[in-house]
All heavy atoms as a GROMACS GRO file, in nm:
protein
  589
    1MET      N    1   0.081  -0.116   0.003
    1MET     CA    2   0.004   0.004  -0.004
    1MET      C    3   0.086   0.118   0.004
    1MET      O    4   0.204   0.117   0.058
    1MET     CB    5  -0.095   0.006   0.122
    1MET     CG    6  -0.203  -0.101   0.131
    1MET     SD    7  -0.330  -0.108   0.025
    1MET     CE    8  -0.391   0.054   0.004
    2TYR      N    9   0.022   0.233  -0.048
    2TYR     CA   10   0.096   0.368  -0.058
    2TYR      C   11   0.052   0.443   0.063
    2TYR      O   12  -0.068   0.438   0.104
    2TYR     CB   13   0.064   0.430  -0.182
    2TYR     CG   14   0.132   0.356  -0.303
    2TYR    CD1   15   0.044   0.284  -0.379
    2TYR    CD2   16   0.266   0.375  -0.332
    2TYR    CE1   17   0.107   0.225  -0.489
    2TYR    CE2   18   0.323   0.313  -0.435
    2TYR     CZ   19   0.229   0.236  -0.526
    2TYR     OH   20   0.287   0.171  -0.632
    3ASP      N   21   0.135   0.528   0.118
    3ASP     CA   22   0.091   0.618   0.221
    3ASP      C   23   0.047   0.757   0.164
    3ASP      O   24   0.071   0.767   0.047
    3ASP     CB   25   0.197   0.636   0.332
    3ASP     CG   26   0.315   0.714   0.297
    3ASP    OD1   27   0.310   0.772   0.195
    3ASP    OD2   28   0.417   0.683   0.378
    4GLU      N   29  -0.010   0.836   0.233
    4GLU     CA   30  -0.067   0.971   0.188
    4GLU      C   31   0.042   1.056   0.125
    4GLU      O   32   0.023   1.128   0.036
    4GLU     CB   33  -0.140   1.041   0.301
    4GLU     CG   34  -0.221   1.157   0.260
    4GLU     CD   35  -0.308   1.214   0.360
    4GLU    OE1   36  -0.369   1.127   0.430
    4GLU    OE2   37  -0.312   1.340   0.373
    5GLU      N   38   0.159   1.051   0.175
    5GLU     CA   39   0.273   1.133   0.120
    5GLU      C   40   0.320   1.096  -0.017
    5GLU      O   41   0.362   1.170  -0.092
    5GLU     CB   42   0.392   1.125   0.225
    5GLU     CG   43   0.382   1.220   0.333
    5GLU     CD   44   0.355   1.358   0.302
    5GLU    OE1   45   0.432   1.420   0.227
    5GLU    OE2   46   0.250   1.416   0.358
    6GLN      N   47   0.309   0.958  -0.048
    6GLN     CA   48   0.346   0.914  -0.177
    6GLN      C   49   0.237   0.940  -0.285
    6GLN      O   50   0.271   0.964  -0.392
    6GLN     CB   51   0.368   0.763  -0.170
    6GLN     CG   52   0.498   0.738  -0.090
    6GLN     CD   53   0.524   0.589  -0.076
    6GLN    OE1   54   0.426   0.508  -0.056
    6GLN    NE2   55   0.646   0.538  -0.086
    7VAL      N   56   0.110   0.920  -0.256
    7VAL     CA   57   0.010   0.943  -0.354
    7VAL      C   58  -0.080   1.077  -0.298
    7VAL      O   59  -0.131   1.071  -0.204
    7VAL     CB   60  -0.088   0.820  -0.347
    7VAL    CG1   61  -0.221   0.839  -0.445
    7VAL    CG2   62  -0.019   0.686  -0.388
    8LYS      N   63  -0.077   1.168  -0.395
    8LYS     CA   64  -0.150   1.286  -0.373
    8LYS      C   65  -0.293   1.286  -0.433
    8LYS      O   66  -0.318   1.244  -0.543
    8LYS     CB   67  -0.087   1.410  -0.437
    8LYS     CG   68   0.063   1.422  -0.421
    8LYS     CD   69   0.106   1.430  -0.273
    8LYS     CE   70   0.252   1.463  -0.260
    8LYS     NZ   71   0.310   1.425  -0.140
    9VAL      N   72  -0.395   1.294  -0.340
    9VAL     CA   73  -0.534   1.287  -0.380
    9VAL      C   74  -0.600   1.424  -0.339
    9VAL      O   75  -0.588   1.486  -0.247
    9VAL     CB   76  -0.601   1.169  -0.300
    9VAL    CG1   77  -0.742   1.164  -0.333
    9VAL    CG2   78  -0.532   1.038  -0.330
   10CYS      N   79  -0.684   1.465  -0.444
   10CYS     CA   80  -0.762   1.590  -0.436
   10CYS      C   81  -0.859   1.572  -0.328
   10CYS      O   82  -0.935   1.474  -0.326
   10CYS     CB   83  -0.830   1.626  -0.556
   10CYS     SG   84  -0.943   1.766  -0.551
   11ALA      N   85  -0.871   1.666  -0.222
   11ALA     CA   86  -0.965   1.657  -0.112
   11ALA      C   87  -1.116   1.674  -0.160
   11ALA      O   88  -1.203   1.655  -0.083
   11ALA     CB   89  -0.935   1.755   0.000
   12VAL      N   90  -1.130   1.734  -0.273
   12VAL     CA   91  -1.266   1.766  -0.329
   12VAL      C   92  -1.323   1.660  -0.419
   12VAL      O   93  -1.424   1.592  -0.393
   12VAL     CB   94  -1.270   1.900  -0.405
   12VAL    CG1   95  -1.403   1.919  -0.466
   12VAL    CG2   96  -1.226   2.010  -0.308
   13CYS      N   97  -1.249   1.610  -0.527
   13CYS     CA   98  -1.299   1.501  -0.599
   13CYS      C   99  -1.245   1.371  -0.583
   13CYS      O  100  -1.294   1.269  -0.630
   13CYS     CB  101  -1.270   1.547  -0.750
   13CYS     SG  102  -1.088   1.531  -0.791
   14HIS      N  103  -1.153   1.354  -0.490
   14HIS     CA  104  -1.077   1.238  -0.446
   14HIS      C  105  -1.006   1.158  -0.558
   14HIS      O  106  -0.982   1.029  -0.551
   14HIS     CB  107  -1.179   1.145  -0.366
   14HIS     CG  108  -1.255   1.215  -0.264
   14HIS    ND1  109  -1.185   1.252  -0.150
   14HIS    CD2  110  -1.373   1.265  -0.258
   14HIS    CE1  111  -1.280   1.311  -0.064
   14HIS    NE2  112  -1.391   1.326  -0.137
   15CYS      N  113  -0.970   1.228  -0.661
   15CYS     CA  114  -0.902   1.170  -0.777
   15CYS      C  115  -0.750   1.202  -0.757
   15CYS      O  116  -0.708   1.292  -0.675
   15CYS     CB  117  -0.929   1.212  -0.910
   15CYS     SG  118  -1.105   1.168  -0.948
   16LEU      N  119  -0.652   1.125  -0.818
   16LEU     CA  120  -0.512   1.166  -0.816
   16LEU      C  121  -0.483   1.304  -0.858
   16LEU      O  122  -0.549   1.357  -0.955
   16LEU     CB  123  -0.441   1.079  -0.908
   16LEU     CG  124  -0.419   0.919  -0.859
   16LEU    CD1  125  -0.343   0.849  -0.979
   16LEU    CD2  126  -0.348   0.920  -0.730
   17ALA      N  127  -0.401   1.371  -0.778
   17ALA     CA  128  -0.364   1.512  -0.812
   17ALA      C  129  -0.218   1.528  -0.847
   17ALA      O  130  -0.134   1.487  -0.764
   17ALA     CB  131  -0.397   1.587  -0.687
   18PHE      N  132  -0.198   1.586  -0.962
   18PHE     CA  133  -0.069   1.617  -1.007
   18PHE      C  134  -0.029   1.767  -0.993
   18PHE      O  135   0.068   1.798  -0.967
   18PHE     CB  136  -0.043   1.565  -1.145
   18PHE     CG  137  -0.051   1.418  -1.161
   18PHE    CD1  138  -0.166   1.364  -1.215
   18PHE    CD2  139   0.053   1.331  -1.123
   18PHE    CE1  140  -0.173   1.218  -1.221
   18PHE    CE2  141   0.047   1.196  -1.125
   18PHE     CZ  142  -0.072   1.132  -1.178
   19LYS      N  143  -0.132   1.840  -1.037
   19LYS     CA  144  -0.121   1.991  -1.022
   19LYS      C  145  -0.232   2.029  -0.926
   19LYS      O  146  -0.348   1.996  -0.947
   19LYS     CB  147  -0.150   2.056  -1.152
   19LYS     CG  148  -0.037   2.038  -1.257
   19LYS     CD  149  -0.067   2.125  -1.380
   19LYS     CE  150   0.040   2.106  -1.477
   19LYS     NZ  151   0.017   2.192  -1.598
   20TYR      N  152  -0.183   2.084  -0.806
   20TYR     CA  153  -0.282   2.103  -0.700
   20TYR      C  154  -0.230   2.226  -0.615
   20TYR      O  155  -0.112   2.272  -0.625
   20TYR     CB  156  -0.301   1.988  -0.619
   20TYR     CG  157  -0.169   1.926  -0.570
   20TYR    CD1  158  -0.114   1.975  -0.445
   20TYR    CD2  159  -0.117   1.817  -0.637
   20TYR    CE1  160   0.015   1.917  -0.403
   20TYR    CE2  161   0.003   1.761  -0.588
   20TYR     CZ  162   0.060   1.811  -0.480
   20TYR     OH  163   0.190   1.762  -0.437
   21GLN      N  164  -0.320   2.273  -0.526
   21GLN     CA  165  -0.300   2.371  -0.429
   21GLN      C  166  -0.287   2.308  -0.295
   21GLN      O  167  -0.357   2.192  -0.282
   21GLN     CB  168  -0.407   2.480  -0.432
   21GLN     CG  169  -0.424   2.561  -0.551
   21GLN     CD  170  -0.530   2.653  -0.541
   21GLN    OE1  171  -0.593   2.680  -0.428
   21GLN    NE2  172  -0.554   2.719  -0.649
   22ILE      N  173  -0.206   2.351  -0.207
   22ILE     CA  174  -0.191   2.298  -0.074
   22ILE      C  175  -0.239   2.395   0.039
   22ILE      O  176  -0.223   2.513   0.019
   22ILE     CB  177  -0.059   2.238  -0.040
   22ILE    CG1  178   0.049   2.353  -0.048
   22ILE    CG2  179  -0.016   2.126  -0.140
   22ILE    CD1  180   0.183   2.303  -0.003
   23CYS      N  181  -0.282   2.338   0.138
   23CYS     CA  182  -0.314   2.421   0.260
   23CYS      C  183  -0.194   2.488   0.321
   23CYS      O  184  -0.079   2.431   0.311
   23CYS     CB  185  -0.383   2.332   0.365
   23CYS     SG  186  -0.429   2.426   0.513
   24ALA      N  187  -0.206   2.600   0.371
   24ALA     CA  188  -0.084   2.682   0.425
   24ALA      C  189  -0.050   2.624   0.566
   24ALA      O  190   0.072   2.640   0.599
   24ALA     CB  191  -0.117   2.828   0.442
   25ASN      N  192  -0.131   2.549   0.628
   25ASN     CA  193  -0.097   2.488   0.762
   25ASN      C  194   0.000   2.365   0.735
   25ASN      O  195  -0.042   2.268   0.676
   25ASN     CB  196  -0.236   2.435   0.826
   25ASN     CG  197  -0.203   2.355   0.950
   25ASN    OD1  198  -0.095   2.340   0.993
   25ASN    ND2  199  -0.316   2.336   1.026
   26PRO      N  200   0.118   2.375   0.792
   26PRO     CA  201   0.214   2.270   0.767
   26PRO      C  202   0.174   2.131   0.816
   26PRO      O  203   0.228   2.030   0.769
   26PRO     CB  204   0.338   2.320   0.827
   26PRO     CG  205   0.302   2.433   0.930
   26PRO     CD  206   0.174   2.478   0.870
   27LEU      N  207   0.087   2.129   0.920
   27LEU     CA  208   0.037   2.004   0.966
   27LEU      C  209  -0.092   1.938   0.891
   27LEU      O  210  -0.114   1.827   0.914
   27LEU     CB  211   0.000   2.020   1.114
   27LEU     CG  212   0.104   2.076   1.212
   27LEU    CD1  213   0.053   2.106   1.340
   27LEU    CD2  214   0.221   1.978   1.214
   28CYS      N  215  -0.140   2.016   0.799
   28CYS     CA  216  -0.252   1.970   0.725
   28CYS      C  217  -0.211   1.910   0.592
   28CYS      O  218  -0.111   1.962   0.534
   28CYS     CB  219  -0.343   2.095   0.703
   28CYS     SG  220  -0.503   2.039   0.607
   29THR      N  221  -0.269   1.811   0.550
   29THR     CA  222  -0.222   1.742   0.423
   29THR      C  223  -0.323   1.751   0.308
   29THR      O  224  -0.314   1.689   0.207
   29THR     CB  225  -0.220   1.584   0.457
   29THR    OG1  226  -0.350   1.533   0.495
   29THR    CG2  227  -0.117   1.553   0.556
   30VAL      N  228  -0.405   1.858   0.320
   30VAL     CA  229  -0.515   1.878   0.212
   30VAL      C  230  -0.443   1.928   0.090
   30VAL      O  231  -0.365   2.025   0.096
   30VAL     CB  232  -0.630   1.975   0.264
   30VAL    CG1  233  -0.708   2.025   0.151
   30VAL    CG2  234  -0.707   1.894   0.355
   31LYS      N  235  -0.482   1.869  -0.020
   31LYS     CA  236  -0.444   1.912  -0.157
   31LYS      C  237  -0.573   1.922  -0.249
   31LYS      O  238  -0.658   1.832  -0.228
   31LYS     CB  239  -0.344   1.808  -0.220
   31LYS     CG  240  -0.216   1.799  -0.142
   31LYS     CD  241  -0.159   1.663  -0.156
   31LYS     CE  242  -0.047   1.633  -0.053
   31LYS     NZ  243  -0.084   1.635   0.084
   32ILE      N  244  -0.583   2.026  -0.323
   32ILE     CA  245  -0.698   2.043  -0.408
   32ILE      C  246  -0.660   2.078  -0.548
   32ILE      O  247  -0.577   2.174  -0.568
   32ILE     CB  248  -0.790   2.148  -0.362
   32ILE    CG1  249  -0.831   2.116  -0.215
   32ILE    CG2  250  -0.908   2.164  -0.442
   32ILE    CD1  251  -0.922   2.230  -0.147
   33HIS      N  252  -0.711   2.009  -0.645
   33HIS     CA  253  -0.682   2.053  -0.783
   33HIS      C  254  -0.726   2.200  -0.800
   33HIS      O  255  -0.812   2.235  -0.752
   33HIS     CB  256  -0.771   1.967  -0.894
   33HIS     CG  257  -0.737   1.832  -0.907
   33HIS    ND1  258  -0.827   1.729  -0.864
   33HIS    CD2  259  -0.627   1.764  -0.952
   33HIS    CE1  260  -0.775   1.602  -0.895
   33HIS    NE2  261  -0.651   1.631  -0.942
   34ASN      N  262  -0.652   2.260  -0.899
   34ASN     CA  263  -0.689   2.396  -0.922
   34ASN      C  264  -0.831   2.416  -0.968
   34ASN      O  265  -0.903   2.499  -0.908
   34ASN     CB  266  -0.594   2.460  -1.035
   34ASN     CG  267  -0.457   2.473  -0.975
   34ASN    OD1  268  -0.435   2.489  -0.851
   34ASN    ND2  269  -0.355   2.464  -1.055
   35PRO      N  270  -0.886   2.346  -1.064
   35PRO     CA  271  -1.024   2.358  -1.102
   35PRO      C  272  -1.122   2.324  -0.986
   35PRO      O  273  -1.228   2.388  -0.976
   35PRO     CB  274  -1.036   2.267  -1.225
   35PRO     CG  275  -0.902   2.230  -1.271
   35PRO     CD  276  -0.819   2.247  -1.163
   36CYS      N  277  -1.084   2.230  -0.916
   36CYS     CA  278  -1.175   2.185  -0.808
   36CYS      C  279  -1.176   2.290  -0.702
   36CYS      O  280  -1.281   2.310  -0.628
   36CYS     CB  281  -1.120   2.056  -0.738
   36CYS     SG  282  -1.160   1.904  -0.835
   37ALA      N  283  -1.062   2.366  -0.674
   37ALA     CA  284  -1.056   2.471  -0.576
   37ALA      C  285  -1.146   2.589  -0.622
   37ALA      O  286  -1.218   2.636  -0.546
   37ALA     CB  287  -0.912   2.521  -0.566
   38GLU      N  288  -1.150   2.614  -0.756
   38GLU     CA  289  -1.241   2.719  -0.814
   38GLU      C  290  -1.394   2.692  -0.781
   38GLU      O  291  -1.458   2.763  -0.738
   38GLU     CB  292  -1.219   2.739  -0.957
   38GLU     CG  293  -1.320   2.816  -1.035
   38GLU     CD  294  -1.301   2.965  -1.002
   38GLU    OE1  295  -1.202   3.010  -0.942
   38GLU    OE2  296  -1.394   3.040  -1.037
   39LYS      N  297  -1.419   2.554  -0.809
   39LYS     CA  298  -1.559   2.515  -0.795
   39LYS      C  299  -1.593   2.508  -0.637
   39LYS      O  300  -1.709   2.556  -0.606
   39LYS     CB  301  -1.571   2.375  -0.854
   39LYS     CG  302  -1.712   2.336  -0.868
   39LYS     CD  303  -1.722   2.186  -0.921
   39LYS     CE  304  -1.778   2.185  -1.059
   39LYS     NZ  305  -1.787   2.056  -1.119
   40TYR      N  306  -1.507   2.454  -0.562
   40TYR     CA  307  -1.542   2.446  -0.429
   40TYR      C  308  -1.547   2.580  -0.350
   40TYR      O  309  -1.643   2.606  -0.275
   40TYR     CB  310  -1.432   2.365  -0.358
   40TYR     CG  311  -1.437   2.333  -0.208
   40TYR    CD1  312  -1.526   2.237  -0.153
   40TYR    CD2  313  -1.371   2.421  -0.124
   40TYR    CE1  314  -1.546   2.223  -0.026
   40TYR    CE2  315  -1.386   2.387   0.022
   40TYR     CZ  316  -1.472   2.300   0.071
   40TYR     OH  317  -1.482   2.272   0.205
   41PHE      N  318  -1.451   2.669  -0.370
   41PHE     CA  319  -1.442   2.794  -0.301
   41PHE      C  320  -1.545   2.900  -0.346
   41PHE      O  321  -1.574   3.002  -0.277
   41PHE     CB  322  -1.301   2.850  -0.292
   41PHE     CG  323  -1.201   2.762  -0.204
   41PHE    CD1  324  -1.098   2.713  -0.252
   41PHE    CD2  325  -1.247   2.739  -0.080
   41PHE    CE1  326  -1.012   2.636  -0.176
   41PHE    CE2  327  -1.159   2.660  -0.002
   41PHE     CZ  328  -1.040   2.608  -0.040
   42LYS      N  329  -1.594   2.900  -0.477
   42LYS     CA  330  -1.677   2.987  -0.524
   42LYS      C  331  -1.814   2.994  -0.439
   42LYS      O  332  -1.890   3.079  -0.441
   42LYS     CB  333  -1.706   2.989  -0.671
   42LYS     CG  334  -1.786   2.878  -0.724
   42LYS     CD  335  -1.812   2.897  -0.878
   42LYS     CE  336  -1.902   2.792  -0.927
   42LYS     NZ  337  -1.910   2.800  -1.069
   43LYS      N  338  -1.839   2.884  -0.386
   43LYS     CA  339  -1.972   2.849  -0.305
   43LYS      C  340  -1.950   2.906  -0.163
   43LYS      O  341  -2.045   2.908  -0.086
   43LYS     CB  342  -2.007   2.713  -0.305
   43LYS     CG  343  -2.029   2.654  -0.434
   43LYS     CD  344  -2.064   2.502  -0.424
   43LYS     CE  345  -2.064   2.433  -0.559
   43LYS     NZ  346  -2.078   2.295  -0.548
   44LYS      N  347  -1.830   2.944  -0.123
   44LYS     CA  348  -1.800   2.980   0.017
   44LYS      C  349  -1.789   3.124   0.035
   44LYS      O  350  -1.720   3.196  -0.043
   44LYS     CB  351  -1.674   2.909   0.064
   44LYS     CG  352  -1.662   2.756   0.030
   44LYS     CD  353  -1.757   2.683   0.122
   44LYS     CE  354  -1.736   2.535   0.099
   44LYS     NZ  355  -1.852   2.466   0.160
   45ALA      N  356  -1.842   3.188   0.149
   45ALA     CA  357  -1.822   3.321   0.178
   45ALA      C  358  -1.689   3.354   0.220
   45ALA      O  359  -1.621   3.448   0.189
   45ALA     CB  360  -1.920   3.366   0.285
   46VAL      N  361  -1.626   3.257   0.306
   46VAL     CA  362  -1.492   3.261   0.346
   46VAL      C  363  -1.416   3.140   0.300
   46VAL      O  364  -1.465   3.025   0.323
   46VAL     CB  365  -1.480   3.275   0.492
   46VAL    CG1  366  -1.331   3.280   0.544
   46VAL    CG2  367  -1.550   3.407   0.550
   47GLN      N  368  -1.308   3.156   0.231
   47GLN     CA  369  -1.226   3.034   0.177
   47GLN      C  370  -1.143   2.975   0.286
   47GLN      O  371  -1.054   3.033   0.340
   47GLN     CB  372  -1.139   3.085   0.059
   47GLN     CG  373  -1.217   3.128  -0.053
   47GLN     CD  374  -1.134   3.168  -0.174
   47GLN    OE1  375  -1.012   3.174  -0.163
   47GLN    NE2  376  -1.194   3.190  -0.283
   48ARG      N  377  -1.193   2.854   0.338
   48ARG     CA  378  -1.122   2.790   0.442
   48ARG      C  379  -1.082   2.648   0.391
   48ARG      O  380  -1.167   2.585   0.322
   48ARG     CB  381  -1.196   2.775   0.571
   48ARG     CG  382  -1.224   2.918   0.635
   48ARG     CD  383  -1.281   2.912   0.777
   48ARG     NE  384  -1.285   3.032   0.838
   48ARG     CZ  385  -1.187   3.097   0.910
   48ARG    NH1  386  -1.074   3.037   0.919
   48ARG    NH2  387  -1.197   3.207   0.961
   49CYS      N  388  -0.975   2.602   0.446
   49CYS     CA  389  -0.949   2.458   0.417
   49CYS      C  390  -1.050   2.356   0.464
   49CYS      O  391  -1.092   2.364   0.577
   49CYS     CB  392  -0.805   2.426   0.491
   49CYS     SG  393  -0.752   2.266   0.464
   50PRO      N  394  -1.076   2.267   0.371
   50PRO     CA  395  -1.186   2.157   0.412
   50PRO      C  396  -1.143   2.058   0.518
   50PRO      O  397  -1.220   1.995   0.579
   50PRO     CB  398  -1.212   2.105   0.282
   50PRO     CG  399  -1.115   2.124   0.190
   50PRO     CD  400  -1.046   2.247   0.234
   51GLY      N  401  -1.004   2.054   0.548
   51GLY     CA  402  -0.944   1.969   0.640
   51GLY      C  403  -0.929   2.028   0.773
   51GLY      O  404  -0.963   1.969   0.876
   52CYS      N  405  -0.872   2.149   0.779
   52CYS     CA  406  -0.836   2.206   0.918
   52CYS      C  407  -0.896   2.330   0.939
   52CYS      O  408  -0.875   2.398   1.044
   52CYS     CB  409  -0.678   2.215   0.928
   52CYS     SG  410  -0.617   2.346   0.815
   53SER      N  411  -0.969   2.397   0.851
   53SER     CA  412  -1.044   2.522   0.863
   53SER      C  413  -0.961   2.640   0.863
   53SER      O  414  -0.998   2.754   0.893
   53SER     CB  415  -1.138   2.519   0.986
   53SER     OG  416  -1.233   2.415   0.968
   54GLU      N  417  -0.829   2.633   0.832
   54GLU     CA  418  -0.736   2.747   0.822
   54GLU      C  419  -0.781   2.831   0.704
   54GLU      O  420  -0.847   2.779   0.609
   54GLU     CB  421  -0.594   2.698   0.786
   54GLU     CG  422  -0.520   2.653   0.916
   54GLU     CD  423  -0.470   2.768   1.002
   54GLU    OE1  424  -0.423   2.867   0.944
   54GLU    OE2  425  -0.464   2.750   1.125
   55LEU      N  426  -0.759   2.955   0.703
   55LEU     CA  427  -0.794   3.034   0.581
   55LEU      C  428  -0.713   2.988   0.466
   55LEU      O  429  -0.589   2.947   0.483
   55LEU     CB  430  -0.760   3.179   0.604
   55LEU     CG  431  -0.850   3.266   0.694
   55LEU    CD1  432  -0.813   3.402   0.718
   55LEU    CD2  433  -0.997   3.266   0.632
   56TRP      N  434  -0.775   2.972   0.348
   56TRP     CA  435  -0.700   2.925   0.232
   56TRP      C  436  -0.640   3.035   0.165
   56TRP      O  437  -0.692   3.129   0.108
   56TRP     CB  438  -0.810   2.863   0.126
   56TRP     CG  439  -0.744   2.773   0.033
   56TRP    CD1  440  -0.732   2.808  -0.098
   56TRP    CD2  441  -0.706   2.637   0.037
   56TRP    NE1  442  -0.670   2.703  -0.177
   56TRP    CE2  443  -0.649   2.594  -0.089
   56TRP    CE3  444  -0.693   2.550   0.145
   56TRP    CZ2  445  -0.599   2.475  -0.105
   56TRP    CZ3  446  -0.655   2.421   0.129
   56TRP    CH2  447  -0.601   2.389  -0.002
   57PRO      N  448  -0.497   3.028   0.150
   57PRO     CA  449  -0.432   3.141   0.109
   57PRO      C  450  -0.396   3.153  -0.045
   57PRO      O  451  -0.368   3.257  -0.106
   57PRO     CB  452  -0.294   3.115   0.175
   57PRO     CG  453  -0.276   2.973   0.161
   57PRO     CD  454  -0.415   2.926   0.201
   58ASN      N  455  -0.443   3.054  -0.120
   58ASN     CA  456  -0.419   3.044  -0.269
   58ASN      C  457  -0.523   3.106  -0.341
   58ASN      O  458  -0.643   3.106  -0.310
   58ASN     CB  459  -0.410   2.899  -0.302
   58ASN     CG  460  -0.309   2.822  -0.228
   58ASN    OD1  461  -0.195   2.857  -0.233
   58ASN    ND2  462  -0.343   2.709  -0.156
   59LYS      N  463  -0.488   3.166  -0.460
   59LYS     CA  464  -0.566   3.231  -0.554
   59LYS      C  465  -0.591   3.126  -0.668
   59LYS      O  466  -0.498   3.051  -0.700
   59LYS     CB  467  -0.499   3.354  -0.613
   59LYS     CG  468  -0.475   3.457  -0.502
   59LYS     CD  469  -0.590   3.535  -0.490
   59LYS     CE  470  -0.553   3.652  -0.390
   59LYS     NZ  471  -0.653   3.694  -0.306
   60VAL      N  472  -0.710   3.132  -0.737
   60VAL     CA  473  -0.724   3.041  -0.849
   60VAL      C  474  -0.688   3.124  -0.973
   60VAL      O  475  -0.733   3.234  -0.993
   60VAL     CB  476  -0.879   3.005  -0.849
   60VAL    CG1  477  -0.906   2.924  -0.974
   60VAL    CG2  478  -0.911   2.920  -0.726
   61ARG      N  479  -0.598   3.061  -1.057
   61ARG     CA  480  -0.550   3.136  -1.164
   61ARG      C  481  -0.646   3.128  -1.279
   61ARG      O  482  -0.743   3.044  -1.289
   61ARG     CB  483  -0.424   3.056  -1.226
   61ARG     CG  484  -0.320   3.058  -1.107
   61ARG     CD  485  -0.187   3.010  -1.158
   61ARG     NE  486  -0.196   2.876  -1.234
   61ARG     CZ  487  -0.181   2.768  -1.163
   61ARG    NH1  488  -0.143   2.764  -1.044
   61ARG    NH2  489  -0.193   2.654  -1.228
   62ALA      N  490  -0.638   3.216  -1.370
   62ALA     CA  491  -0.732   3.249  -1.484
   62ALA      C  492  -0.743   3.123  -1.563
   62ALA      O  493  -0.853   3.082  -1.606
   62ALA     CB  494  -0.688   3.365  -1.563
   63GLU      N  495  -0.626   3.050  -1.595
   63GLU     CA  496  -0.643   2.935  -1.677
   63GLU      C  497  -0.720   2.826  -1.620
   63GLU      O  498  -0.774   2.735  -1.677
   63GLU     CB  499  -0.495   2.885  -1.711
   63GLU     CG  500  -0.409   2.817  -1.606
   63GLU     CD  501  -0.321   2.926  -1.547
   63GLU    OE1  502  -0.317   3.044  -1.562
   63GLU    OE2  503  -0.218   2.878  -1.480
   64CYS      N  504  -0.726   2.820  -1.477
   64CYS     CA  505  -0.810   2.722  -1.412
   64CYS      C  506  -0.959   2.751  -1.443
   64CYS      O  507  -1.032   2.660  -1.464
   64CYS     CB  508  -0.783   2.711  -1.261
   64CYS     SG  509  -0.611   2.678  -1.216
   65ARG      N  510  -0.994   2.877  -1.433
   65ARG     CA  511  -1.137   2.907  -1.459
   65ARG      C  512  -1.172   2.872  -1.599
   65ARG      O  513  -1.276   2.822  -1.629
   65ARG     CB  514  -1.149   3.057  -1.430
   65ARG     CG  515  -1.173   3.093  -1.290
   65ARG     CD  516  -1.212   3.236  -1.273
   65ARG     NE  517  -1.141   3.284  -1.156
   65ARG     CZ  518  -1.031   3.364  -1.166
   65ARG    NH1  519  -0.986   3.395  -1.283
   65ARG    NH2  520  -0.975   3.405  -1.050
   66GLN      N  521  -1.070   2.902  -1.694
   66GLN     CA  522  -1.094   2.875  -1.835
   66GLN      C  523  -1.110   2.717  -1.855
   66GLN      O  524  -1.201   2.680  -1.926
   66GLN     CB  525  -0.983   2.933  -1.923
   66GLN     CG  526  -1.003   2.908  -2.067
   66GLN     CD  527  -0.899   2.959  -2.151
   66GLN    OE1  528  -0.783   2.997  -2.101
   66GLN    NE2  529  -0.903   2.974  -2.288
   67SER      N  530  -1.018   2.648  -1.793
   67SER     CA  531  -1.026   2.506  -1.805
   67SER      C  532  -1.158   2.444  -1.758
   67SER      O  533  -1.224   2.354  -1.812
   67SER     CB  534  -0.903   2.448  -1.728
   67SER     OG  535  -0.922   2.308  -1.706
   68LEU      N  536  -1.204   2.497  -1.637
   68LEU     CA  537  -1.327   2.457  -1.571
   68LEU      C  538  -1.450   2.483  -1.682
   68LEU      O  539  -1.539   2.401  -1.699
   68LEU     CB  540  -1.348   2.522  -1.445
   68LEU     CG  541  -1.466   2.480  -1.357
   68LEU    CD1  542  -1.467   2.333  -1.340
   68LEU    CD2  543  -1.493   2.562  -1.238
   69SER      N  544  -1.448   2.610  -1.726
   69SER     CA  545  -1.565   2.640  -1.829
   69SER      C  546  -1.559   2.557  -1.944
   69SER      O  547  -1.668   2.521  -2.002
   69SER     CB  548  -1.563   2.786  -1.852
   69SER     OG  549  -1.448   2.825  -1.931
   70GLN      N  550  -1.441   2.522  -1.994
   70GLN     CA  551  -1.436   2.442  -2.108
   70GLN      C  552  -1.488   2.296  -2.094
   70GLN      O  553  -1.554   2.233  -2.172
   70GLN     CB  554  -1.294   2.425  -2.163
   70GLN     CG  555  -1.241   2.557  -2.237
   70GLN     CD  556  -1.099   2.552  -2.264
   70GLN    OE1  557  -1.035   2.462  -2.228
   70GLN    NE2  558  -1.052   2.647  -2.344
   71ARG      N  559  -1.460   2.246  -1.977
   71ARG     CA  560  -1.516   2.110  -1.933
   71ARG      C  561  -1.678   2.116  -1.927
   71ARG      O  562  -1.729   2.012  -1.939
   71ARG     CB  563  -1.461   2.067  -1.805
   71ARG     CG  564  -1.322   2.010  -1.820
   71ARG     CD  565  -1.287   1.924  -1.696
   71ARG     NE  566  -1.169   1.993  -1.643
   71ARG     CZ  567  -1.133   1.984  -1.524
   71ARG    NH1  568  -1.199   1.925  -1.429
   71ARG    NH2  569  -1.024   2.046  -1.475
   72GLN      N  570  -1.724   2.226  -1.891
   72GLN     CA  571  -1.881   2.224  -1.866
   72GLN      C  572  -1.947   2.239  -1.987
   72GLN      O  573  -2.075   2.232  -1.991
   72GLN     CB  574  -1.919   2.340  -1.772
   72GLN     CG  575  -1.859   2.320  -1.630
   72GLN     CD  576  -1.887   2.435  -1.539
   72GLN    OE1  577  -1.908   2.545  -1.586
   72GLN    NE2  578  -1.863   2.421  -1.410
   73ARG      N  579  -1.884   2.261  -2.104
   73ARG     CA  580  -1.950   2.274  -2.238
   73ARG      C  581  -2.003   2.147  -2.284
   73ARG      O  582  -1.977   2.042  -2.261
   73ARG     CB  583  -1.858   2.337  -2.340
   73ARG     CG  584  -1.829   2.474  -2.316
   73ARG     CD  585  -1.746   2.529  -2.429
   73ARG     NE  586  -1.692   2.652  -2.384
   73ARG     CZ  587  -1.596   2.725  -2.442
   73ARG    NH1  588  -1.538   2.666  -2.541
   73ARG    NH2  589  -1.566   2.840  -2.398
   0.00000   0.00000   0.00000
């Protein structure tokens, strides 16, 4: 079996994550795909980590928004 440090999994969609954002809390292991972060955090008044509730410091880049909109077509 693999441990969590070897296999990165998105906390939102639970798929393997190669490009992702991480929580700022060094004790938290949450990773979120960029498009998943856009979808997840746009529903939230305050962007907090789904694992530890720390404020989420990352910004979603424009190409992530574009990638998400192309998938929804």
